[in-house]
C-alpha positions as CSV (number, residue, x, y, z in Angstrom):
1,X,-38.4,-9.6,-5.4
2,X,-39.5,-10.3,-1.9
3,X,-38.2,-8.0,1.0
4,X,-36.5,-11.1,2.6
5,X,-34.5,-11.8,-0.6
6,X,-33.6,-8.1,-1.0
7,X,-32.3,-7.9,2.5
8,X,-30.2,-11.0,2.0
9,X,-28.6,-9.5,-1.1
10,X,-28.0,-6.3,0.7
11,X,-26.2,-8.1,3.6
12,X,-24.1,-10.0,1.0
13,X,-23.1,-6.8,-0.8
14,X,-22.1,-5.1,2.4
15,X,-20.0,-8.1,3.4
16,X,-18.2,-8.1,0.0
17,X,-17.6,-4.4,0.2
18,X,-16.0,-4.7,3.6
19,X,-13.9,-7.8,2.9
20,X,-11.5,-6.0,0.6
21,X,-10.9,-3.2,3.1
22,X,-8.7,-4.9,5.7
23,X,-5.0,-4.2,5.7
24,X,-3.0,-7.5,5.4
25,X,-0.4,-8.0,8.1
26,X,2.8,-10.0,7.7
27,X,4.1,-11.8,10.8
28,X,7.6,-12.3,9.3
29,X,10.5,-11.1,11.3
30,X,11.9,-9.2,8.3
31,X,11.8,-5.6,9.5
32,X,12.9,-4.3,6.1
33,X,9.5,-5.3,4.6
34,X,7.2,-3.4,6.9
35,X,5.6,0.1,7.0
36,X,6.6,2.3,9.9
37,X,5.6,5.5,11.5
38,X,8.2,8.2,12.5
39,X,7.3,11.0,14.9
40,X,9.8,13.7,15.6
41,X,9.9,16.6,18.1
42,X,12.1,19.0,16.2
43,X,12.4,21.3,19.2
44,X,13.7,18.6,21.7
45,X,15.3,16.4,19.0
46,X,13.5,13.4,20.3
47,X,11.7,10.8,18.1
48,X,9.3,7.9,18.3
49,X,9.2,5.0,15.9
50,X,6.4,2.5,15.5
51,X,6.5,-0.6,13.3
52,X,2.9,-1.2,12.0
53,X,3.7,-4.9,11.2
54,X,2.1,-4.3,7.8
55,X,4.1,-5.8,4.9
56,X,4.9,-3.6,2.0
57,X,4.7,-6.6,-0.4
58,X,1.1,-7.3,0.7
59,X,-0.1,-3.7,1.0
60,X,-2.7,-2.5,-1.5
61,X,-2.7,1.2,-1.4
62,X,-6.0,1.6,-3.3
63,X,-8.3,-0.6,-1.1
64,X,-6.5,-1.1,2.2
65,X,-7.4,0.7,5.4
66,X,-5.6,0.9,8.7
67,X,-6.4,2.3,12.1
68,X,-4.3,1.9,15.3
69,X,-4.0,4.0,18.5
70,X,-0.5,4.5,19.8
71,X,-1.7,6.6,22.7
72,X,-1.2,3.8,25.3
73,X,2.2,2.8,23.9
74,X,4.8,3.3,26.7
75,X,7.4,4.6,24.3
76,X,4.9,7.1,22.8
77,X,3.9,8.2,26.3
78,X,7.6,8.8,27.1
79,X,7.9,10.8,23.8
80,X,4.9,13.0,24.8
81,X,6.1,13.4,28.3
82,X,9.4,14.8,27.0
83,X,7.6,17.5,24.9
84,X,7.7,21.1,25.9
85,X,5.0,23.7,25.3
86,X,4.9,24.9,21.7
87,X,7.2,22.2,20.5
88,X,7.1,21.4,16.7
89,X,6.0,17.8,16.2
90,X,6.1,16.2,12.7
91,X,5.3,12.7,11.5
92,X,5.9,10.6,8.4
93,X,5.2,7.0,7.2
94,X,7.5,5.0,5.0
95,X,8.3,1.4,4.1
96,X,10.3,-0.7,1.6
97,X,10.9,-4.2,0.4
98,X,13.4,-5.9,-1.8
99,X,10.6,-8.1,-3.3
100,X,9.7,-7.4,-6.9
101,X,6.1,-6.2,-7.6
102,X,3.8,-7.9,-10.1
103,X,5.5,-5.9,-13.0
104,X,9.0,-7.1,-12.0
105,X,10.0,-3.7,-10.6
106,X,12.3,-3.9,-7.7
107,X,12.7,-2.5,-5.1
108,X,9.4,-0.9,-4.0
109,X,9.2,1.9,-1.5
110,X,6.2,3.6,0.1
111,X,6.6,7.2,1.2
112,X,4.4,10.0,2.5
113,X,4.8,13.5,0.9
114,X,3.0,16.8,1.0
115,X,3.4,17.3,-2.7
116,X,4.0,15.2,-5.8
117,X,7.5,13.8,-6.0
118,X,9.5,14.6,-9.1
119,X,8.2,12.9,-12.2
120,X,11.8,12.5,-13.3
121,X,12.8,10.2,-10.5
122,X,15.4,7.7,-11.9
123,X,15.8,4.0,-11.2
124,X,19.0,4.8,-9.3
125,X,17.2,7.3,-7.1
126,X,14.3,4.9,-6.5
127,X,16.8,2.3,-5.5
128,X,18.5,4.8,-3.1
129,X,15.2,5.5,-1.4
130,X,14.7,1.9,-0.7
131,X,18.3,1.6,0.6
132,X,17.9,4.5,2.9
133,X,14.7,3.1,4.4
134,X,16.0,-0.4,4.6
135,X,19.2,0.7,6.3
136,X,17.3,2.6,8.9
137,X,14.9,-0.2,9.6
138,X,17.9,-2.5,10.0
139,X,19.5,-0.1,12.5
140,X,16.5,0.4,14.8
141,X,15.7,-3.3,14.9
142,X,12.1,-2.8,15.9
143,X,10.1,-6.0,16.6
144,X,6.9,-6.5,14.6
145,X,4.4,-4.0,16.0
146,X,7.2,-2.7,18.3
147,X,8.3,0.8,19.0
148,X,11.3,2.9,20.1
149,X,11.8,6.2,21.9
150,X,15.0,8.0,21.0
151,X,16.3,10.7,23.4
152,X,18.1,13.7,22.0
153,X,21.3,12.3,23.4
154,X,20.8,8.9,21.7
155,X,22.6,7.7,18.7
156,X,21.6,9.8,15.6
157,X,21.6,6.6,13.5
158,X,18.4,5.5,15.4
159,X,16.6,8.8,14.4
160,X,15.1,8.9,10.9
161,X,15.6,12.7,10.7
162,X,18.9,13.2,12.6
163,X,20.5,10.1,11.1
164,X,20.3,11.8,7.6
165,X,18.0,9.1,6.1
166,X,15.1,11.5,5.7
167,X,17.2,14.2,4.1
168,X,18.6,11.7,1.6
169,X,15.1,10.4,0.7
170,X,13.8,13.9,0.1
171,X,16.7,14.6,-2.1
172,X,16.1,11.5,-4.2
173,X,12.4,12.2,-4.7
174,X,12.8,15.8,-5.7
175,X,13.2,17.8,-2.4
176,X,9.6,17.0,-1.5
177,X,9.0,17.1,2.3
178,X,8.0,13.7,3.5
179,X,6.5,14.8,6.8
180,X,3.7,17.1,8.2
181,X,2.3,18.4,11.5
182,X,-0.1,16.2,13.5
183,X,-3.7,16.3,12.3
184,X,-2.5,16.9,8.8
185,X,-3.2,14.2,6.2
186,X,-0.2,13.1,4.1
187,X,-0.5,11.6,0.6
188,X,1.1,8.2,0.1
189,X,3.2,7.2,-2.9
190,X,4.5,4.0,-4.4
191,X,8.1,4.4,-5.8
192,X,9.3,1.5,-7.9
193,X,12.3,0.9,-10.0
194,X,12.4,-1.1,-13.2
195,X,16.1,-0.4,-13.7
196,X,18.1,0.2,-10.5
197,X,21.1,1.4,-12.4
198,X,19.3,3.9,-14.7
199,X,20.3,7.6,-14.0
200,X,17.4,8.8,-16.2
201,X,14.0,7.2,-16.2
202,X,13.6,3.6,-15.1
203,X,11.3,4.6,-12.1
204,X,7.6,5.0,-11.6
205,X,6.0,7.1,-8.8
206,X,2.3,6.3,-8.2
207,X,-0.1,8.3,-6.0
208,X,-2.1,5.9,-3.9
209,X,-5.8,6.3,-3.2
210,X,-5.8,7.1,0.6
211,X,-3.9,9.3,3.0
212,X,-2.2,8.8,6.3
213,X,-3.1,10.9,9.3
214,X,-1.8,11.0,12.9
215,X,-4.0,12.9,15.3
216,X,-2.8,14.7,18.4
217,X,-4.7,12.0,20.3
218,X,-2.3,9.3,18.9
219,X,-4.7,7.7,16.4
220,X,-2.9,6.6,13.2
221,X,-5.1,5.9,10.2
222,X,-4.8,5.2,6.5
223,X,-8.2,5.8,5.0
224,X,-10.4,8.3,3.1
225,X,-13.0,10.5,4.8
226,X,-15.8,9.0,2.8
227,X,-15.6,5.8,0.8
228,X,-18.0,5.7,-2.2
229,X,-20.4,2.8,-2.3
230,X,-19.9,0.2,-5.1
231,X,-22.4,0.8,-8.0
232,X,-24.3,-2.5,-7.5
233,X,-24.8,-1.6,-3.8
234,X,-26.0,1.8,-4.7
235,X,-28.6,0.3,-7.1
236,X,-29.7,-2.2,-4.5
237,X,-30.2,0.4,-1.8
238,X,-32.1,2.6,-4.3
239,X,-34.4,-0.4,-5.1
240,X,-35.0,-1.1,-1.5
241,X,-35.9,2.5,-0.9
242,X,-38.4,2.4,-3.8
243,X,-39.9,-0.8,-2.5
244,X,-40.3,0.8,0.9
245,X,-42.0,3.8,-0.7
246,X,-44.4,1.7,-2.7
247,X,-45.2,-0.4,0.3
248,X,-46.1,2.7,2.4
249,X,-48.3,4.0,-0.4
250,X,-50.1,0.7,-0.7
251,X,-50.7,0.6,3.1
252,X,-52.1,4.2,3.0
253,X,-54.5,3.3,0.2
254,X,-55.6,0.2,2.1
255,X,-56.2,2.2,5.2
256,X,-58.0,4.9,3.3
257,X,-60.2,2.3,1.6
258,X,-61.0,0.7,4.9
259,X,-61.9,4.1,6.4
260,X,-64.3,4.9,3.5
261,X,-66.0,1.5,3.8
């Protein structure tokens, strides 16, 4: 194989490996079908909400990646300005949709958690999780990609934590805390119900591949620290490395032969 052909194959493999990594965004006005970030100052009782604009129904938890800085968002800046020294700040990421997945399970919810939710989650509980998230998203009425800053004196219904939505979700998934401190990665779970009326069974809880993280600098990501290369790309890179090594050896031998002559 000539070096030019090998380089073309390498470029094609890299392009294919990157193509599946983008997170699909949905421009629909349906707030109930999107993933949102919730940040709470538990000391001041203020909160910040950000609608990522990413549709739950198009989200692929195993291959998707996401990165967005909220540092320049006016509502986030107002939230940060209201903080006091030593305040406790927590964040969580959730989303839901009433659209059935490819297996016919409905509804689907996506939640962050610091530990595995209960394996005994029932269809009724899975449905309640979706209801809690959907009701909250309907109340805050965020535009796609929009945000809100809730003061301590604001309506509790607009606050994921103070409105009781978060507490209900945690009860339904087995008292697992759905939030964490800034700079702490949170696992992401898919909660689906195959039978919304079932009080036992009827639900599946799947751990997704990547984790969410919100840094103190305001960078929100859904990614892994190191993405393994596809096997064909690893073999191609190894082959190119071997070709380079053989080429250098051949050049050294030619130079040596010329010097002896």
